[in-house]
C-alpha positions as CSV (number, residue, x, y, z in Angstrom):
1,M,0.0,0.0,0.0
2,N,2.9,2.4,0.7
3,A,5.2,1.2,-2.1
4,A,5.2,4.5,-3.9
5,Y,6.4,6.2,-0.6
6,T,9.2,3.6,-0.3
7,V,10.3,4.3,-3.9
8,I,10.1,8.1,-3.3
9,A,12.2,7.8,-0.1
10,G,14.8,5.8,-1.9
11,K,14.9,7.6,-5.3
12,G,13.3,10.9,-4.7
13,A,10.5,10.4,-7.3
14,T,8.6,7.8,-9.2
15,N,8.1,9.7,-12.4
16,Y,11.2,8.3,-14.0
17,A,9.7,4.8,-14.3
18,I,6.6,6.2,-15.9
19,G,8.7,8.2,-18.5
20,L,10.9,5.2,-19.2
21,S,7.8,2.9,-19.7
22,G,6.2,5.4,-22.1
23,A,9.4,5.8,-24.0
24,R,9.8,2.0,-24.3
25,I,6.3,1.6,-25.7
26,V,6.9,4.4,-28.3
27,E,10.2,2.8,-29.2
28,A,8.4,-0.6,-29.8
29,V,5.8,1.1,-32.1
30,L,8.3,3.3,-34.0
31,R,10.7,0.4,-34.6
32,D,7.9,-2.1,-35.4
33,E,9.5,-4.4,-32.9
34,G,6.9,-6.9,-32.0
35,A,8.0,-6.5,-28.4
36,V,6.1,-8.2,-25.6
37,L,5.1,-5.5,-23.2
38,P,2.5,-5.1,-20.4
39,V,0.2,-2.5,-21.9
40,S,-3.5,-1.7,-21.6
41,S,-6.0,-2.4,-24.4
42,V,-9.7,-3.2,-24.6
43,L,-9.9,-6.9,-24.1
44,E,-12.2,-9.2,-26.1
45,G,-12.5,-12.7,-24.7
46,Y,-9.4,-12.6,-22.5
47,H,-10.1,-15.2,-19.8
48,G,-13.8,-14.4,-20.3
49,I,-13.3,-10.6,-20.1
50,S,-14.5,-8.3,-22.9
51,G,-15.1,-4.6,-23.3
52,V,-12.7,-3.5,-20.5
53,A,-9.1,-2.2,-20.8
54,L,-6.6,-3.9,-18.6
55,S,-2.8,-4.1,-18.8
56,V,-1.8,-7.6,-19.9
57,P,1.2,-9.0,-21.9
58,S,0.8,-7.9,-25.5
59,V,2.8,-7.9,-28.7
60,V,3.4,-4.2,-29.6
61,D,4.5,-3.2,-33.1
62,A,3.8,-0.4,-35.6
63,S,0.1,-1.2,-35.6
64,G,0.0,-0.8,-31.8
65,V,-1.2,-3.9,-29.9
66,R,-0.9,-6.6,-32.6
67,R,-2.2,-9.3,-30.2
68,V,-2.8,-10.0,-26.6
69,I,-1.0,-13.0,-25.0
70,E,-3.3,-15.1,-22.9
71,V,-1.1,-16.2,-20.0
72,P,-2.1,-19.3,-18.0
73,L,-3.8,-18.3,-14.7
74,A,-4.8,-20.3,-11.7
75,D,-8.5,-20.3,-10.9
76,E,-8.0,-17.8,-8.1
77,E,-6.0,-15.5,-10.3
78,R,-8.6,-15.7,-13.1
79,E,-11.3,-14.9,-10.6
80,R,-9.4,-11.9,-9.2
81,L,-8.8,-10.6,-12.7
82,R,-12.5,-10.9,-13.5
83,T,-13.3,-9.1,-10.3
84,S,-10.9,-6.2,-11.3
85,A,-12.5,-6.1,-14.7
86,G,-16.0,-6.0,-13.1
87,A,-14.9,-3.0,-10.8
88,I,-13.7,-1.1,-13.9
89,R,-16.9,-1.9,-15.8
90,A,-19.0,-0.7,-12.8
91,S,-17.0,2.6,-12.7
92,L,-17.5,3.1,-16.4
93,E,-21.2,2.5,-16.1
94,A,-21.5,4.9,-13.2
95,L,-19.9,7.5,-15.4
96,G,-22.2,6.7,-18.3
97,I,-19.4,5.3,-20.4
98,D,-20.1,1.9,-22.0
């Protein structure tokens, strides 16, 4: 829960990781790399989840997310992922976005 504060205490800031991550994604797109990166995209049928954007391992190239990699999950992990997707979906509905 306090991980960000631990990082800030040790490094002085957390914004560098965000900048590096964004730069890495742009690099993969511009170089048409086909790199596997944990990026968000709207999922369709990912472990039974559709219509919600979540960060999952994906192949990123000049077209953006070329494909999502469906990693094996234990039943408990799959249920927790679906619970997270449900929370996001409920927030979108509450905001009138669907």
